[in-house]
C-alpha positions as CSV (number, residue, x, y, z in Angstrom):
1,X,-20.4,4.3,-1.4
2,X,-22.6,4.5,-4.5
3,X,-24.9,1.6,-5.4
4,X,-26.6,0.8,-8.7
5,X,-28.9,-2.2,-9.2
6,X,-30.3,-3.3,-12.6
7,X,-32.6,-6.1,-13.3
8,X,-31.4,-8.1,-16.3
9,X,-32.6,-11.3,-18.0
10,X,-29.7,-13.1,-16.3
11,X,-30.6,-11.7,-12.8
12,X,-29.6,-8.7,-10.7
13,X,-26.6,-6.7,-11.9
14,X,-25.0,-4.6,-9.1
15,X,-22.3,-1.9,-9.4
16,X,-20.7,-0.4,-6.3
17,X,-18.0,2.2,-6.1
18,X,-16.4,4.8,-3.9
19,X,-18.0,8.2,-4.6
20,X,-14.8,10.1,-5.1
21,X,-13.7,8.0,-8.1
22,X,-16.7,8.3,-10.3
23,X,-15.5,9.6,-13.7
24,X,-11.9,8.6,-13.0
25,X,-9.8,6.3,-15.2
26,X,-7.2,4.0,-13.7
27,X,-4.4,2.2,-15.6
28,X,-1.9,-0.5,-14.9
29,X,0.0,-1.4,-18.0
30,X,-2.4,-2.7,-20.6
31,X,-5.3,-2.7,-18.1
32,X,-7.5,0.4,-18.1
33,X,-10.6,0.9,-15.9
34,X,-13.0,3.8,-16.2
35,X,-15.5,4.3,-13.4
36,X,-18.2,5.6,-15.8
37,X,-21.1,7.5,-14.2
38,X,-23.5,5.8,-16.6
39,X,-22.6,2.4,-15.2
40,X,-21.5,3.1,-11.7
41,X,-23.7,6.1,-10.9
42,X,-26.6,5.5,-8.5
43,X,-27.6,6.3,-5.0
44,X,-25.5,6.8,-1.9
45,X,-25.8,3.6,0.2
46,X,-24.9,2.4,3.6
47,X,-22.6,-0.6,4.2
48,X,-25.7,-2.6,5.2
49,X,-27.4,-1.8,2.0
50,X,-24.3,-2.8,0.0
51,X,-24.1,-6.1,1.8
52,X,-27.8,-6.8,1.2
53,X,-27.4,-6.0,-2.5
54,X,-24.3,-8.2,-2.9
55,X,-26.1,-11.1,-1.3
56,X,-29.0,-10.8,-3.7
57,X,-27.1,-10.1,-7.0
58,X,-26.2,-12.5,-9.8
59,X,-23.2,-10.3,-10.9
60,X,-21.4,-7.4,-9.3
61,X,-18.7,-5.0,-10.3
62,X,-17.0,-3.3,-7.4
63,X,-14.4,-0.5,-7.6
64,X,-12.6,1.5,-4.9
65,X,-10.8,0.8,-1.7
66,X,-13.8,1.1,0.5
67,X,-16.3,-0.7,-1.7
68,X,-13.9,-3.6,-2.3
69,X,-13.0,-3.7,1.4
70,X,-16.7,-4.2,2.3
71,X,-17.0,-7.1,-0.3
72,X,-13.8,-8.7,1.1
73,X,-14.7,-8.2,4.8
74,X,-18.1,-9.8,4.4
75,X,-16.9,-12.8,2.3
76,X,-18.3,-11.9,-1.1
77,X,-14.8,-11.6,-2.7
78,X,-11.5,-13.4,-1.8
79,X,-8.7,-10.9,-1.3
80,X,-6.5,-12.9,-3.7
81,X,-9.0,-12.2,-6.5
82,X,-8.9,-8.4,-6.1
83,X,-7.1,-6.5,-8.8
84,X,-5.0,-3.4,-8.1
85,X,-5.5,-1.1,-11.1
86,X,-3.5,2.0,-10.8
87,X,-4.4,3.7,-7.6
88,X,-7.6,1.8,-6.9
89,X,-8.9,-1.8,-6.4
90,X,-11.4,-3.7,-8.5
91,X,-13.3,-6.9,-8.0
92,X,-16.0,-8.8,-9.8
93,X,-18.5,-11.2,-8.3
94,X,-20.4,-13.9,-10.1
95,X,-22.7,-16.3,-8.4
96,X,-23.0,-19.7,-10.2
């Protein structure tokens, strides 16, 4: 998986995606999701590094079957809140 962390005024912004979907666009009716390298590009990361990052973030954008699966498996995202967009899955995480 690919992990990107950015410090913002509102806290840590994390993006996680499966490596094979960077640059792809997925559509489902009026919904379109582009896995833009500028936003999702980063370093290859292990599952443990992804879990650590999601635990520390304020906001996360997660795309791809594997990446979303990790977020769901470890309780960061509820399965019922995951969107199927075309041939991939997408979830957002916001800690309040």
